[in-house]
N, C-alpha and C positions, 0 to 999 in steps of 0.2 A: 400401077403396081404390079400388074402380070409382064407389061411392058418392059420393068429395069429387070428382072429375074430371067428376063429369056434371054439380055445383051450381058449378064454375065457369064465368065469361061468356067465352067467347074470342072473340065476335065484335068489343069495342072496345079490342083488341087489334091496335097497327101495329109493322109491323115497318120496322129501317132498314138500311140497307144501310153497312156499313161502309166502300165506297171513296170513299160521297159525304164524307165527314168529309175525307177524305186529295186531295180533289180542289180544295179551297179554298185549302192551303198546298202548295206544288211543293213536294218535299222530296227533288231528286235529285241534289243537290249544286251542283246549278246558282246557286242562289242563296247561298248558300254563298262558292263561285269568286268571285261579284260580289261582298259584300260584306268579303272580305277583296282584291280588290283597287283597292276603294274606299278602305280603310284605308290599303294600304300606297301611296299612288298621297297620300294627304292627308297623310303625315307625311310623305311624301318632298317634297313644298312644302312644307310647314313648317318643317321642321328647319335651311335655310341658315340663318332668320330668330331663329330659336331661336340655333343656334348661334352667331350675328353678335353676337345680343344679351347672351350668355352673358360670349365672349371679350371685346367693351366693357368689363363689367364689372370684368370680373377684371383687365383691361388698367390701367383705372381707377384697383384697387384698389393695384397694382403700382407704379404711378406714384405715390400720394397716399404708400405706404409708404416710396417711394425718398423721393421728396422730405423724410420727414421724417429720416428717418436722416442725408440730406445736408447739413439744416436743425441737426442734433444734434451732426454732425461740426463743423462750420464753426463754431457754438456754444462747444465743446467748444474747438477747435482757438483759436479767439480767444483764450477766458480763459486757456491756455499761454502765449501769446502777452503777452498783457499781464501775466502772473505774470513773465515772461522779460524782460519791458520793465522791470519795477519791480527783479527781482535787478540787472540791465544795469546802472541807475543809480548803483549805488553801486561797482560794478566798475568802471565806464569807466576810471578813472585806474588801475588796478592791470590791465588786459589788457597793458599794455606789456610786464609781468613775465612774464619767456621763463619761468618754473614754470608759472601761469598758463594760460597757452598750449600749454603741453605737456601740462596738467590737461586743456583743453578737450577738445585732439583725440583723448587719449583716451578720452574720453566719446563723441566722437562715433565712435571706431571701435568700442566696445562694441557699437555698435548693430549693424555686421554678423555675421553668423550664415547659416553654410552648413546649405541645407537639404535639401541632396541631391550627391550624386557620381557620376560614370560614366566606368566607364573601357573603351576601343574601342579598335580599328585604329583610327579616328579619332586619337583623344588621348582625354584624358580632359576631361569636361564637368564644370563645376560649378554649380549652380544656388542664389545667396547673394542675401538677401535686402541688399543697403547702405543703404536708408534715404537720405541724402541723402549719402553718401561716394563717391568716384569709386571706379575697379578702381583705377588706378594708386596711390592713396593707402593702399587697405587691402589690396593685395596679399602681403605678408608672412602677416596675419592671416587670407587665403584660402587661403592654402597650407598652416598649418597644422593647420586643419579641415579641409581637402579631404583630408589624410592620411589622417587619423582613416575617413574614410568609407571609401578604396581599400581602406584597411592598405599602404601603405608609402610610404616620402618621396619627397615630389617634385618636390628640387632639382634643377635643369635642366632641367626640361620644359618645355614651353608648353602653358599650361592655359586653356580656352577658357571662359570665364565669362558666365552668362545670370543676368539679373535675375530675382529673384523677384515676380511680381504678385498674389500671394495664388489665385483660383480662374482668375484670366486665364491663359492662355498664358503664359510663359517670353522673355524679347525678349534678345536679342545686348547686352554689354554691353562686350564685347571680348578679347582677351586677354594673359595675364600669364604670365612666363617666372619659375619660381619660385628 
């Protein structure tokens, strides 16, 4: 073993310091903090423009979908109106017949449907899908259907009627006495 150590030439060996390598890159946490602050500020500055772009595209898409739905509804209602006008031409002379008027009124009242009823201290409140029918015209049908909801007969009671409007809040339609 001593002979091997003597054969090696240790004169060309250079020693490096470990601290010399660490002095080139500061790794004390300050650079990472600065990087994090720069990224945070960049995101905080860019977010409002990104949010505006996303919301404007979503709004445009929703408006286009709504217009398409309205267009489809108008087309279908115009087709129904055209169909009714074709049916009405042949029956115009017979509309003076009391039986036909009674059947037409019954058909209009078939649309009336109670969606819900609530009984409380202020009285009974009924939410009704009326269609084109008035509250006074459909009072008997409303009272009959509302009695099924509240569980007792409503004869002689004043009932507050609200018009059903789908996903929108109901509106007051008036009061009836059953």
